[in-house]
C-alpha positions in Angstrom: 0.0 0.0 0.0 2.8 2.4 0.8 4.6 1.8 -2.5 1.3 2.7 -4.3 1.0 6.0 -2.5 4.7 6.7 -3.2 4.1 5.9 -6.9 1.1 8.2 -7.2 2.9 11.0 -5.4 5.8 10.7 -7.8 3.4 10.8 -10.8 1.6 13.8 -9.3 4.8 15.8 -8.8 6.0 14.8 -12.3 2.7 15.8 -14.0 2.9 19.2 -12.2 6.4 19.7 -13.5 5.4 18.8 -17.0 2.3 21.1 -16.9 4.5 24.0 -15.7 7.0 23.3 -18.5 4.2 23.3 -21.1 2.9 26.6 -19.7 6.4 28.2 -19.8 6.8 26.9 -23.4 3.4 28.4 -24.4 4.2 31.8 -22.8 7.6 31.9 -24.5 6.0 31.0 -27.8 3.6 33.9 -27.4 6.4 36.3 -26.5 8.6 35.1 -29.5 5.6 35.4 -31.9 4.9 38.9 -30.6 8.5 40.0 -31.2 9.0 37.9 -34.4 5.8 38.5 -36.3 6.5 35.3 -38.3 5.2 31.7 -37.9 8.7 30.2 -38.0 8.9 30.2 -34.2 6.0 27.8 -34.0 8.2 25.0 -35.5 10.9 25.8 -32.8 8.3 25.5 -30.0 6.9 22.3 -31.5 10.4 20.9 -31.5 10.9 21.9 -27.9 7.5 20.3 -26.9 8.5 17.1 -28.7 11.8 17.1 -26.9 10.1 17.6 -23.5 7.7 14.7 -24.3 10.7 12.4 -25.1 12.6 13.5 -22.0 9.5 13.1 -19.8 8.6 9.6 -21.2 12.2 8.4 -20.6 12.0 9.7 -16.9 8.8 7.7 -16.1 
C-alpha cells in the first residue's frame, strides 16, 4: 500500500512539473511570436515540446 502511494505522489509531482514546463513553453512561444511576427517560431516551439515529451517519457 505504501509503495502505491509513493508511486502516485511521484506521478503527481511529475505531472505538475510537466504542466508548468508546457505553460512556460506556451508563454515563451507567445512572446517570441509577438516579437518575431512570423510563424517560423511555431516550429521551434513544436520541436521543444516534442523534446520535452521524449525526456518526460524516458523519466517515467
